C-alpha positions as CSV (number, residue, x, y, z in Angstrom):
1,M,64.4,113.4,115.6
2,R,64.8,111.9,112.1
3,I,68.2,110.8,110.7
4,Y,68.7,111.8,107.1
5,L,71.2,109.6,105.1
6,D,69.9,110.2,101.6
7,N,72.0,113.2,100.6
8,A,72.9,111.7,97.2
9,A,69.2,112.2,96.4
10,S,68.9,115.7,97.8
11,T,70.7,117.8,100.4
12,P,69.3,120.2,103.0
13,L,69.2,123.8,101.9
14,D,72.0,125.8,103.6
15,T,70.7,128.7,105.7
16,E,73.0,131.2,104.0
17,V,71.7,130.1,100.6
18,L,68.1,130.8,101.7
19,E,69.1,134.2,103.0
20,S,70.7,135.1,99.7
21,M,67.5,134.1,97.8
22,M,65.0,135.9,100.0
23,P,65.5,139.4,98.6
24,F,64.6,138.0,95.1
25,M,61.4,136.6,96.5
26,K,60.4,139.9,98.1
27,E,61.9,143.2,97.0
28,N,63.7,142.3,93.8
29,F,60.8,140.7,91.9
30,G,61.2,142.3,88.5
31,N,61.4,140.4,85.2
32,P,65.1,140.2,84.3
33,N,64.3,140.8,80.7
34,S,62.6,144.1,81.4
35,L,64.6,147.3,80.6
36,H,63.4,149.3,83.7
37,T,65.2,149.5,87.0
38,H,63.4,146.6,88.6
39,G,64.4,144.4,85.7
40,R,68.0,145.6,85.5
41,I,68.6,144.8,89.2
42,V,67.5,141.2,88.7
43,R,69.4,140.9,85.5
44,S,72.5,142.0,87.3
45,A,72.0,139.3,90.0
46,I,71.7,136.6,87.3
47,E,74.9,137.7,85.6
48,N,76.8,138.1,88.8
49,S,75.7,134.5,89.7
50,R,76.9,133.3,86.3
51,R,80.2,135.0,86.8
52,K,80.6,133.6,90.3
53,I,80.0,130.0,89.1
54,A,82.4,130.5,86.1
55,D,85.1,131.9,88.4
56,L,84.8,128.9,90.8
57,L,85.0,126.4,87.8
58,N,87.8,128.5,86.2
59,T,86.0,129.2,83.0
60,S,84.2,132.0,81.1
61,P,80.7,133.2,82.1
62,S,79.8,132.7,78.4
63,E,80.2,129.0,78.8
64,I,77.7,128.6,81.7
65,F,74.0,128.2,81.0
66,F,71.3,127.9,83.6
67,T,68.7,125.0,83.4
68,S,66.2,123.4,85.6
69,G,68.7,120.8,86.9
70,G,71.0,117.9,86.1
71,T,68.5,115.9,84.0
72,E,67.7,118.8,81.7
73,S,71.4,119.7,81.4
74,D,72.3,116.1,80.4
75,N,69.4,116.0,77.9
76,M,70.6,119.3,76.5
77,A,74.1,118.1,76.0
78,L,73.2,114.8,74.4
79,L,70.2,115.8,72.2
80,Q,71.6,119.1,70.9
81,T,75.0,117.7,70.1
82,I,73.4,114.9,68.2
83,E,71.2,117.4,66.3
84,T,73.8,120.0,65.6
85,Y,76.8,117.9,64.7
86,K,74.9,114.9,63.2
87,I,76.5,112.5,65.6
88,S,75.9,108.9,64.5
89,H,77.4,107.0,67.4
90,I,77.3,107.3,71.2
91,L,79.7,105.5,73.6
92,S,78.6,105.2,77.2
93,S,78.2,102.7,80.0
94,K,75.2,100.7,81.3
95,I,75.5,102.2,84.8
96,E,74.9,105.8,83.9
97,H,72.2,107.8,85.6
98,H,68.8,107.4,83.9
99,A,69.0,111.0,82.7
100,V,71.7,109.8,80.4
101,L,70.8,106.2,79.9
102,H,67.2,106.7,79.0
103,T,68.1,109.6,76.7
104,I,70.6,107.4,74.9
105,E,68.1,104.6,74.6
106,S,65.5,107.0,73.1
107,L,68.1,108.3,70.6
108,H,68.9,104.7,69.5
109,K,65.2,103.8,69.2
110,N,63.8,107.0,67.6
111,R,66.8,108.4,65.7
112,N,68.7,105.3,64.8
113,I,71.8,106.5,66.7
114,D,74.3,103.6,67.2
115,V,75.1,103.0,70.8
116,S,78.1,101.1,72.2
117,Y,78.5,100.3,75.9
118,I,81.9,100.2,77.4
119,D,83.0,97.1,79.3
120,L,82.8,97.1,83.1
121,D,84.6,94.9,85.6
122,K,82.8,93.2,88.5
123,K,83.3,96.4,90.7
124,G,81.8,98.6,88.0
125,H,85.1,100.2,86.7
126,I,85.2,101.5,83.2
127,N,87.6,99.7,80.9
128,L,89.6,102.5,79.3
129,E,91.3,100.1,76.9
130,T,87.9,99.2,75.5
131,L,87.1,102.9,75.3
132,E,90.2,103.7,73.2
133,T,89.4,100.7,70.9
134,F,86.0,102.2,70.3
135,L,87.4,105.6,69.7
136,I,89.9,104.4,67.1
137,H,87.0,103.2,65.0
138,H,84.7,106.2,65.5
139,T,86.9,109.2,65.2
140,G,85.2,112.5,64.5
141,N,81.6,111.5,64.5
142,A,80.9,110.2,68.0
143,L,80.0,111.3,71.4
144,V,81.2,109.8,74.7
145,S,79.1,110.2,77.8
146,L,80.5,108.9,81.1
147,M,79.6,110.1,84.5
148,H,82.3,111.4,86.9
149,A,81.0,109.5,90.0
150,N,78.3,107.0,90.0
151,N,75.3,108.1,92.1
152,E,74.6,104.6,93.5
153,I,78.0,103.0,94.2
154,G,80.2,106.0,94.2
155,N,82.8,104.8,91.7
156,I,84.9,107.6,90.3
157,T,85.9,107.7,86.6
158,D,89.1,109.6,85.7
159,I,87.4,112.1,83.4
160,E,90.6,113.9,82.7
161,L,92.1,110.8,81.2
162,V,88.9,110.1,79.3
163,G,88.9,113.7,78.1
164,K,92.4,113.4,76.8
165,L,91.4,110.2,74.9
166,C,88.4,112.0,73.4
167,K,90.5,115.0,72.4
168,K,93.1,112.7,70.8
169,Y,90.5,111.0,68.7
170,K,88.5,114.2,68.1
171,V,85.1,113.1,69.6
172,F,82.8,115.0,71.9
173,F,82.9,114.3,75.6
174,H,80.0,114.8,78.0
175,S,80.1,113.9,81.7
176,D,77.3,113.9,84.2
177,T,79.1,115.6,87.1
178,V,76.0,116.1,89.3
179,Q,77.3,114.0,92.2
180,T,80.8,115.6,92.2
181,M,79.8,119.2,91.6
182,G,80.4,121.1,94.9
183,H,82.3,118.2,96.4
184,Y,85.4,118.1,94.1
185,P,87.1,121.0,92.3
186,H,86.6,121.3,88.5
187,N,89.2,123.3,86.7
188,L,87.7,123.8,83.2
189,K,90.7,125.6,81.8
190,K,92.6,122.4,82.2
191,L,90.0,119.7,81.9
192,P,89.6,118.5,78.3
193,I,85.8,118.2,78.1
194,D,82.9,119.6,76.1
195,F,80.0,119.4,78.6
196,I,79.6,119.1,82.4
197,V,76.5,119.7,84.5
198,G,75.5,120.7,88.0
199,S,72.3,120.5,90.1
200,G,71.8,122.9,93.0
201,H,70.1,120.5,95.5
202,K,73.0,118.1,95.4
203,F,75.3,120.6,97.3
204,H,72.9,122.4,99.7
205,G,71.3,124.7,97.1
206,P,67.6,124.9,95.9
207,K,65.8,122.3,93.9
208,G,64.7,123.0,90.3
209,I,67.9,124.8,89.3
210,G,71.0,123.6,87.5
211,F,73.5,124.6,84.9
212,I,75.4,123.2,82.0
213,Y,79.0,124.1,80.9
214,I,79.4,124.2,77.2
215,N,82.9,124.6,75.9
216,N,83.1,127.6,73.7
217,T,84.5,125.6,70.9
218,N,81.0,124.1,70.5
219,T,77.9,125.8,69.2
220,I,74.9,123.6,69.7
221,A,71.3,124.3,68.7
222,P,68.9,125.9,71.3
223,F,67.2,123.4,73.6
224,I,64.0,125.4,74.4
225,Q,62.5,127.7,71.9
226,G,60.3,130.7,72.6
227,G,62.6,133.4,73.9
228,S,66.1,134.9,73.8
229,Q,67.1,133.9,77.4
230,E,70.4,132.3,78.2
231,R,71.9,133.8,75.0
232,N,69.1,132.2,72.9
233,M,69.9,128.7,74.2
234,R,66.9,128.2,76.6
235,G,63.7,130.3,76.2
236,G,61.6,131.2,79.2
237,T,61.9,133.6,82.1
238,E,64.8,132.7,84.3
239,N,64.5,131.1,87.8
240,V,66.1,134.1,89.5
241,T,65.9,132.9,93.1
242,G,67.2,129.5,92.0
243,I,70.1,131.0,90.1
244,V,71.1,133.3,93.0
245,G,70.8,130.3,95.3
246,I,72.8,127.8,93.3
247,A,75.7,130.3,92.9
248,K,75.7,131.0,96.6
249,A,75.6,127.2,97.4
250,L,78.6,126.5,95.1
251,E,80.5,129.4,96.6
252,I,80.0,128.0,100.1
253,A,80.9,124.5,98.8
254,Y,84.2,125.6,97.3
255,S,85.2,127.8,100.3
256,Q,84.6,124.8,102.7
257,M,85.4,121.9,100.4
258,N,88.5,120.5,102.2
259,E,86.9,120.8,105.6
260,H,83.7,119.1,104.4
261,E,85.6,116.3,102.7
262,K,87.6,115.6,105.9
263,N,84.6,115.5,108.1
264,I,82.4,113.4,105.8
265,K,85.2,110.9,105.2
266,H,85.5,110.6,109.0
267,V,81.8,109.8,109.3
268,K,81.9,107.4,106.4
269,Q,84.9,105.5,107.8
270,Y,83.3,105.3,111.1
271,M,80.1,103.8,109.6
272,I,82.1,101.3,107.6
273,R,83.9,100.1,110.8
274,K,80.7,99.9,112.9
275,L,78.8,98.0,110.1
276,Q,81.7,95.5,109.8
277,E,81.8,95.0,113.6
278,T,78.0,94.6,113.9
279,F,77.3,92.6,110.7
280,P,80.3,90.3,110.0
281,K,78.8,89.1,106.7
282,I,78.2,92.6,105.3
283,L,79.5,93.5,101.8
284,F,80.0,96.8,100.1
285,N,79.0,97.4,96.4
286,G,81.4,98.9,93.9
287,D,84.2,101.0,95.4
288,S,81.9,102.6,98.0
289,D,83.9,101.3,101.0
290,S,87.1,102.9,99.7
291,L,87.8,106.4,101.0
292,E,90.2,107.1,98.2
293,K,88.6,105.4,95.2
294,S,85.0,106.4,95.7
295,L,82.8,109.4,96.1
296,Y,83.2,110.2,99.8
297,T,79.5,111.0,100.2
298,I,78.2,107.5,99.3
299,L,78.3,104.1,100.9
300,N,76.4,101.3,99.2
301,V,75.8,98.3,101.6
302,S,74.7,94.7,101.0
303,F,73.3,93.3,104.3
304,P,72.8,89.6,105.0
305,E,69.9,87.9,103.2
306,H,66.4,89.2,104.0
307,E,62.8,88.9,102.9
308,D,62.3,92.1,100.9
309,N,64.5,95.1,100.1
310,D,61.6,97.6,100.2
311,M,60.6,96.2,103.6
312,L,64.1,96.9,105.0
313,L,63.8,100.5,103.8
314,F,60.3,100.6,105.2
315,H,61.5,99.4,108.6
316,L,64.3,102.0,108.6
317,D,61.8,104.7,107.9
318,I,59.7,103.5,110.8
319,E,62.8,103.8,112.9
320,K,63.1,107.4,111.7
321,I,66.0,106.8,109.3
322,S,65.8,108.0,105.7
323,A,68.0,106.0,103.3
324,S,67.7,104.7,99.7
325,G,67.7,101.5,97.8
326,G,69.3,103.3,94.8
327,S,68.7,106.4,92.8
328,A,65.7,108.5,94.0
329,C,64.8,109.1,90.4
330,T,63.7,105.5,90.1
331,S,61.6,105.4,93.3
332,G,58.4,103.4,92.8
333,S,60.0,101.3,90.1
334,L,59.6,97.6,90.5
335,K,62.8,96.9,88.6
336,G,65.2,97.9,91.4
337,S,68.6,99.3,90.8
338,H,69.9,98.9,87.3
339,V,73.4,99.5,88.5
340,L,73.4,96.6,91.0
341,E,71.7,94.4,88.4
342,I,74.5,95.1,85.9
343,L,77.1,94.3,88.6
344,Q,75.2,91.1,89.4
345,V,74.8,91.9,93.1
346,N,72.7,89.3,94.9
347,P,69.1,90.7,94.9
348,K,68.3,88.6,98.0
349,R,70.6,90.7,100.1
350,G,69.4,94.0,101.6
351,N,71.1,96.6,99.4
352,I,71.0,100.1,100.9
353,R,72.6,103.3,99.8
354,F,73.6,105.6,102.7
355,S,74.8,109.0,101.7
356,F,76.2,111.8,103.8
357,S,76.6,115.6,103.9
358,K,78.3,118.2,106.0
359,Y,75.5,117.9,108.5
360,T,75.8,114.2,109.1
361,T,77.2,113.3,112.6
362,I,78.8,110.4,114.3
363,Q,75.7,110.4,116.6
364,D,73.5,109.9,113.4
365,I,75.6,106.8,112.6
366,D,75.4,105.3,116.1
367,F,71.6,105.7,116.0
368,T,71.4,104.1,112.6
369,I,73.6,101.1,113.6
370,E,71.5,100.6,116.8
371,K,68.2,100.6,114.7
372,L,69.7,98.3,112.0
373,L,70.7,95.8,114.7
374,K,67.1,96.0,116.1
375,I,65.6,95.4,112.7
376,F,67.8,92.5,111.8
377,S,67.4,90.9,115.2
378,K,63.6,91.0,114.9
379,K,63.6,89.5,111.4
380,K,66.4,87.1,112.1
381,Y,68.2,88.4,109.0
382,N,71.7,87.7,110.1
């Protein structure tokens, strides 16, 4: 038995999702852009999936575009808005996901786009007063990009309030909503925002499929040339099985959202209490130990001082526990977590991100605490 506590990186595929995808791997294999019956059946499945996602997010199907995932969706929003509307200034934060942060850095370096980073407090909260000060000076020719919930420390940004500020000062607003999609409701009829994104494997859907919402007041240039797919926005034959799967996964997530939130919060609260009882010197990074202020699927923990963070993860893996030192997208990097570095978290502590799903149990947590105690006792970490 292995314990999986890295759901912020990827979640297990729901059995119902797999079942919904199977007919499009076997019988319904036609190209959705063909005019014959085989093609029309598949085209209908794509558009039904688009409509299902739009209904769940309370928006129009014409505002949902399928992509390969969150990273592509973020890149599409940022790069094509810059190109289409000749944006000269981007406002963001230094703890964004690298899909946003590295794209912004590239735009600054290669296209001379000005970039301003909004102040953060020691817990990683966005200073909205600083944001408004920036917006006052960049009205009409700027783009704000702030994630809804941080993928490492779980801090939640009030994107409705940010959206209202952006609307007031007439600037574009993009939010990386990868970690909250399927875990929190998004009402796009009421939310003042230009772009949000989703990635199937973050809410028990398949990998390699995502979507971007583009508010119909915006018309950005196509992201991938070479075909008329996705209403001329993204050339290439559609990932039909992925599209059917992500729509089914989001449907399940919305239908069971309250139940899942309640159960996962119970597991998270239990782990916080057990960690505090077992390791008196333990600390929690960002707002991750708050059930109300943070993303309920994430707990970022600073253990007592140790020899090497990677070794702690290695020992957990030996004990059949999968967890993370930060974003899975930076695995193999010697730089460590850019988020924890910005927050000046002591690098000599063992900083681990545990993340939960609807499948995580109290028994999983008990097993993990037992193995952590064994690891730290052996290494004399505490």
